[in-house]
C-alpha positions as CSV (number, residue, x, y, z in Angstrom):
1,H,0.1,-0.1,0.2
2,P,1.4,3.7,-1.2
3,N,0.7,5.1,2.4
4,L,1.8,1.9,4.5
5,F,4.8,3.7,5.5
6,R,3.1,7.1,5.7
7,S,4.4,10.2,8.1
8,F,1.1,12.8,9.1
9,T,2.6,14.6,11.4
10,D,0.9,17.8,13.2
11,S,2.7,20.5,11.0
12,F,1.3,19.0,7.9
13,I,-2.2,18.5,9.6
14,D,-1.6,21.9,10.7
15,E,-1.5,23.6,7.5
16,D,-4.4,22.5,5.6
17,P,-6.5,20.1,7.9
18,K,-9.5,19.4,5.6
19,R,-6.4,17.8,3.3
20,A,-5.0,15.7,5.7
21,L,-8.2,14.7,7.1
22,E,-8.9,13.0,3.2
23,E,-5.9,11.9,2.7
24,L,-6.0,9.9,6.2
25,N,-9.2,9.1,5.3
26,V,-7.7,7.3,2.5
27,A,-5.0,6.2,4.8
28,L,-7.4,4.6,6.7
29,G,-9.4,2.9,4.4
30,E,-12.7,0.9,6.1
31,T,-10.7,-1.4,8.5
32,A,-9.2,2.2,10.4
33,D,-6.8,0.1,12.6
34,N,-3.8,2.2,12.3
35,A,-3.3,3.5,16.1
36,E,-1.4,6.4,15.0
37,W,-3.1,7.3,11.8
38,L,-6.5,7.4,14.2
39,C,-4.8,9.7,16.5
40,Q,-3.8,12.1,13.8
41,R,-7.4,12.4,12.3
42,A,-8.7,13.1,15.6
43,Y,-6.3,15.9,15.8
44,A,-7.9,17.1,12.0
45,H,-10.7,16.7,13.4
46,I,-10.4,18.9,16.1
47,L,-9.0,21.9,13.9
48,L,-12.2,21.3,11.9
49,Q,-14.4,21.4,15.2
50,D,-15.7,18.0,14.6
51,Y,-15.3,17.2,18.7
52,N,-17.6,14.1,18.6
53,R,-15.2,12.1,15.3
54,A,-12.1,13.2,17.1
55,A,-13.2,11.6,20.6
56,D,-14.2,8.8,18.8
57,D,-11.1,8.0,17.1
58,A,-8.7,9.1,19.7
59,K,-10.5,6.2,22.0
60,K,-10.1,3.6,18.6
61,A,-6.4,4.7,19.1
62,Q,-6.6,4.0,22.6
63,Q,-8.0,0.7,22.5
64,L,-5.6,-0.5,19.6
65,Q,-2.5,1.0,21.5
66,P,-3.1,1.6,25.4
67,G,0.0,3.0,26.1
68,M,-0.1,6.1,23.2
69,A,-0.3,9.2,25.5
70,T,-1.2,11.4,22.2
71,A,-4.7,9.3,22.0
72,F,-5.4,10.3,25.5
73,L,-4.4,14.1,24.9
74,R,-6.6,13.9,21.9
75,T,-9.4,12.5,23.7
76,G,-9.5,15.0,27.0
77,I,-9.2,18.0,24.0
78,A,-12.6,16.5,22.3
79,E,-14.1,15.9,25.5
80,F,-13.6,18.7,26.9
81,H,-14.8,20.7,23.9
82,L,-18.3,18.5,24.6
83,N,-18.5,19.7,27.5
84,N,-18.0,16.5,29.0
85,I,-15.5,17.8,31.8
86,S,-15.6,14.6,34.1
87,A,-14.4,12.6,30.9
88,A,-11.8,14.6,29.7
89,H,-10.4,14.6,33.2
90,Q,-9.9,11.5,33.5
91,A,-8.6,11.4,29.5
92,F,-6.3,14.0,30.8
93,T,-4.9,12.0,34.1
94,T,-4.4,8.8,32.2
95,G,-2.5,10.5,29.7
96,K,-0.4,11.8,32.0
97,G,0.3,8.6,33.8
98,L,1.4,7.8,30.3
99,N,4.0,10.8,29.3
100,D,4.3,12.4,33.0
101,S,7.0,14.8,30.7
102,N,4.1,17.0,28.6
103,E,3.4,19.5,30.5
104,G,0.0,20.2,28.7
105,F,-1.4,17.1,30.1
106,Q,-1.3,19.0,33.8
107,I,-2.3,22.6,32.4
108,W,-5.4,20.8,31.1
109,I,-6.1,19.0,34.4
110,K,-6.4,22.1,36.1
111,L,-8.7,23.5,33.7
112,C,-11.2,20.5,34.1
113,E,-11.0,20.7,37.9
114,E,-11.6,24.6,37.8
115,R,-14.5,24.1,35.3
116,M,-15.6,20.9,37.8
117,A,-15.1,22.8,40.9
118,K,-17.1,26.2,38.7
119,P,-20.0,25.4,36.8
120,T,-21.0,28.0,34.6
121,I,-22.5,28.1,31.2
122,I,-20.5,27.6,28.2
123,I,-21.7,28.4,24.6
124,L,-19.4,26.6,22.1
125,L,-20.4,26.1,18.6
126,K,-22.4,23.7,18.4
127,K,-25.9,24.2,19.5
128,E,-26.1,20.8,20.8
129,L,-23.3,21.7,23.6
130,M,-25.4,24.7,24.8
131,V,-26.6,24.8,28.0
132,C,-28.7,27.5,27.2
133,P,-30.2,27.0,24.1
134,F,-29.9,30.5,22.6
135,R,-28.7,34.1,24.0
136,H,-26.8,36.5,23.2
137,D,-23.3,38.1,22.8
138,W,-21.9,41.5,21.8
139,Y,-18.4,43.2,20.7
140,Q,-17.4,46.1,19.0
141,T,-15.3,48.0,16.7
142,E,-14.6,51.4,16.4
143,S,-17.4,52.3,14.0
144,Q,-19.7,50.1,15.2
145,V,-21.4,47.6,17.5
146,T,-22.5,44.1,17.0
147,I,-24.7,41.3,18.6
148,T,-24.7,37.9,17.9
149,I,-28.1,36.1,18.3
150,M,-26.9,32.5,18.7
151,V,-29.8,30.6,16.6
152,K,-29.3,28.2,13.5
153,N,-31.5,28.1,10.7
154,A,-33.7,30.8,11.3
155,K,-36.2,31.9,8.6
156,K,-35.9,35.5,6.9
157,E,-40.0,35.9,7.8
158,D,-39.5,34.5,11.8
159,V,-36.8,37.3,12.5
160,N,-38.0,41.1,12.9
161,I,-35.7,43.4,14.0
162,T,-36.1,47.7,14.7
163,F,-33.3,50.1,15.4
164,E,-33.8,53.3,17.7
165,E,-31.1,55.7,18.5
166,K,-31.1,54.3,22.2
167,E,-33.1,51.3,22.1
168,L,-33.1,47.7,19.8
169,K,-35.9,45.5,19.7
170,A,-35.6,41.8,18.0
171,S,-37.5,38.9,17.9
172,V,-36.7,35.5,16.2
173,K,-39.5,32.9,16.1
174,L,-38.0,29.4,17.4
175,P,-38.4,26.2,15.5
176,S,-40.4,25.2,18.9
177,G,-42.5,28.0,17.9
178,E,-42.0,30.2,20.6
179,D,-40.9,33.6,20.2
180,Y,-37.4,35.0,20.8
181,C,-37.1,38.3,22.1
182,L,-34.2,40.8,22.8
183,H,-35.1,44.6,24.5
184,I,-31.9,46.3,24.6
185,N,-32.1,50.1,26.4
186,L,-28.6,51.5,25.1
187,L,-25.4,52.5,26.8
188,H,-24.7,55.1,23.6
189,P,-27.0,56.4,20.8
190,V,-26.3,54.0,17.3
191,V,-27.4,55.6,13.6
192,P,-30.7,53.3,12.7
193,E,-30.7,54.6,9.2
194,Q,-27.4,53.0,9.3
195,S,-27.7,49.8,11.4
196,T,-28.3,46.3,9.4
197,Y,-28.6,42.9,10.5
198,K,-28.0,39.4,8.5
199,I,-29.1,35.7,8.9
200,L,-26.7,33.3,8.6
201,T,-26.9,30.0,9.2
202,T,-25.5,29.7,12.3
203,K,-26.4,33.0,13.8
204,V,-28.7,36.2,13.7
205,E,-26.1,39.5,13.5
206,I,-27.1,42.8,14.4
207,K,-24.5,45.4,13.5
208,M,-25.7,49.1,14.4
209,K,-23.4,52.0,13.5
210,K,-21.9,54.4,16.4
211,T,-22.6,58.0,16.2
212,E,-19.0,58.0,17.6
213,A,-15.8,56.5,17.9
214,I,-15.9,55.7,22.2
215,R,-15.6,52.5,23.4
216,W,-18.3,51.5,25.3
217,E,-18.0,49.9,28.5
218,K,-20.7,47.9,28.3
219,L,-24.2,47.5,25.9
220,E,-26.5,48.1,28.2
221,G,-27.2,51.1,30.5
222,E,-27.0,55.1,30.8
223,G,-23.4,56.5,29.4
224,T,-22.2,59.7,30.9
225,L,-19.1,61.5,29.5
226,S,-16.6,61.4,32.2
227,S,-16.6,57.4,30.9
228,L,-16.0,57.6,27.1
229,K,-13.0,56.4,25.7
230,H,-12.1,57.0,22.5
231,F,-10.3,54.1,20.6
232,A,-7.0,54.9,19.3
233,P,-5.5,53.7,16.2
234,S,-3.4,50.6,15.6
235,A,-1.1,48.9,13.3
236,N,-2.0,45.4,14.6
237,Q,-5.3,44.5,12.1
238,Y,-5.5,41.3,11.0
239,P,-7.7,40.3,7.9
240,S,-11.1,39.1,8.3
241,S,-13.3,37.6,6.1
242,S,-16.2,40.4,6.9
243,H,-16.1,43.5,4.9
244,Y,-14.8,45.5,7.8
245,T,-11.2,45.4,8.9
246,R,-11.6,43.3,12.6
247,N,-8.5,44.8,14.8
248,W,-8.3,41.9,17.0
249,D,-5.7,43.0,19.2
250,K,-8.1,45.9,20.0
251,L,-10.9,43.1,20.6
252,V,-8.8,41.3,22.7
253,G,-8.3,44.3,24.9
254,D,-11.7,45.0,25.1
255,I,-12.3,41.8,26.6
256,K,-10.1,41.7,29.1
257,E,-11.1,45.2,30.6
258,E,-14.6,44.0,30.2
259,E,-13.5,40.5,32.4
260,K,-11.1,42.9,34.9
261,N,-14.1,45.4,35.7
262,E,-16.8,42.2,35.6
263,K,-14.2,39.9,37.9
264,L,-14.5,37.2,35.5
265,E,-11.4,34.6,36.5
266,G,-10.3,30.8,35.1
267,D,-12.8,29.0,32.8
268,A,-15.3,32.2,33.1
269,A,-12.9,34.4,31.4
270,L,-12.0,31.8,28.9
271,N,-15.5,30.9,27.9
272,K,-15.8,35.1,27.4
273,L,-12.8,35.3,24.3
274,F,-13.8,32.3,22.7
275,Q,-17.4,33.6,22.8
276,Q,-16.4,37.1,21.5
277,I,-13.8,36.2,18.7
278,Y,-14.6,32.9,17.7
279,S,-18.4,33.5,16.9
280,D,-17.2,35.8,13.7
281,G,-13.6,34.6,13.0
282,S,-12.4,33.7,9.7
283,D,-11.6,29.8,9.3
284,E,-7.9,30.9,9.7
285,V,-9.0,32.5,13.1
286,K,-10.5,29.7,14.2
287,R,-7.8,27.5,13.3
288,A,-5.1,29.5,15.1
289,M,-7.5,29.5,18.0
290,N,-7.4,25.8,18.5
291,K,-3.8,25.4,17.4
292,S,-2.7,27.8,19.8
293,F,-4.8,26.6,22.6
294,M,-4.4,23.5,22.8
295,E,-0.4,23.5,21.8
296,S,0.4,26.3,24.9
297,G,-2.4,24.1,27.4
298,G,-4.5,26.9,27.3
299,T,-2.2,29.1,28.2
300,V,-2.5,31.4,24.8
301,L,-5.2,32.0,22.2
302,S,-3.7,33.4,19.2
303,T,-6.2,34.7,16.1
304,N,-2.9,35.1,13.7
305,W,-2.6,32.0,11.6
306,T,0.4,33.0,10.1
307,D,2.1,33.5,13.4
308,V,1.0,29.9,15.1
309,G,0.7,28.1,11.7
310,R,4.5,27.8,11.6
311,R,5.7,27.0,15.1
312,T,5.0,25.1,17.9
313,V,2.7,27.6,21.1
314,D,4.8,27.6,23.9
315,V,3.6,27.3,27.4
316,N,2.8,31.1,28.5
317,P,0.7,31.8,31.1
318,P,-1.2,35.6,31.8
319,D,1.2,37.9,33.7
320,D,-0.3,38.4,36.8
321,M,-0.1,34.2,37.1
322,E,2.9,32.0,37.6
323,W,3.6,28.8,35.7
324,K,4.9,25.9,38.2
325,Q,6.3,22.7,37.1
326,Y,4.4,19.6,38.7
């Protein structure tokens, strides 16, 4: 067989996960009895956010080769994203026992223990993983405030959104026949005539034009002039699939500031980053976030694929935290 001695490295999969998945499918064939290839196909599935298939492949690799620590790492990561935290913790613990030199296991174990100790509502990409089926999130750029309602396959005739200077009203008829209603008294005024919305397959995206290029401290409430902060120009802008340029560094900075004000910590802060950035990122941004998060054991969340796509992302805890070797 021409693929008999083929090696599918992490870097090969990082470069083009879809192509790697296709080649792994061919190499594995119907028997799928090569533990190493199954483990690497699980990695491709993880990068493509197909966590159920990733878990299936990684578990089969465990059965074929019980001493393969990487198979337990892939299993744990997939189960973590599926919000099966107890199963993820068990997989990471077993993998650490097989390869204690891999620092990533201990980091993932601590993340699982934090999640189990302080359960929170986590919103992931797949609707079936949501504890709360429908909710809204928001982020901002210099010129716009964007709200996303995480409801799939909404029909145009079932969505009604009205804009006023300091008020947003939205209603979406759900498949169950119930109405999801959102009524927000905005912190600062917007321009209704230049505000729009789009109905996508995974969400309803609402974009409101700001009247001034100021940073909103929050979405709702009464704003005061003393609290206004103007956006500062930055050179760190990365390409986005959207029609405007996304300033990722500014967005991450805004999120960190919100986390500080809201006293978010641990998994709550991590979830906030995923929700705010991941929901509207391009394929490269999502790939970069998955790779950096996995390789760094959850200590780095990068949106720059040009950077992280060519290297292994090292463990890099926040400035106010200390990494200790266990």
